[in-house]
C-alpha angles and dihedrals in degrees: 000000000000128000118197117200107191128188125176123209110182106300094346125092118203115199130187115198118207121183128003129338101207141139090282095052105037090091086079090062094045097042102036116016102043096043089047090052091051094047095048096039094238114192101180134041124193116185123194108207097178093114096036106118101183141007126187135190093281091048091053088049091054091053089047090053090056091047092051092048090053092046089059089050091048088243137139132258123193134174117198136185092023115169116243093245091056094044091066091052093049098047093086090056092060094232120164108244124190123192 
């Protein structure tokens, strides 16, 4: 299960992820988050991963899809409050992680 708490401030979208970002829950990113970002012309995405319990290969791919979309828009992508175990898994994806 994944709960997405989204809050928009101007051209920045703040997301808080609660639960697990896995193959079964990535549809929420593809069907809700990315279309919303396109519709509202979002230039920055800040994701709070403090309550994220688990992320798998497909979950990392969903975050990468957001990052690539923002790169095309010359925007910013930031993950914050990432657990140390997840940091090691995300390093290869060249994601900007803030403690």
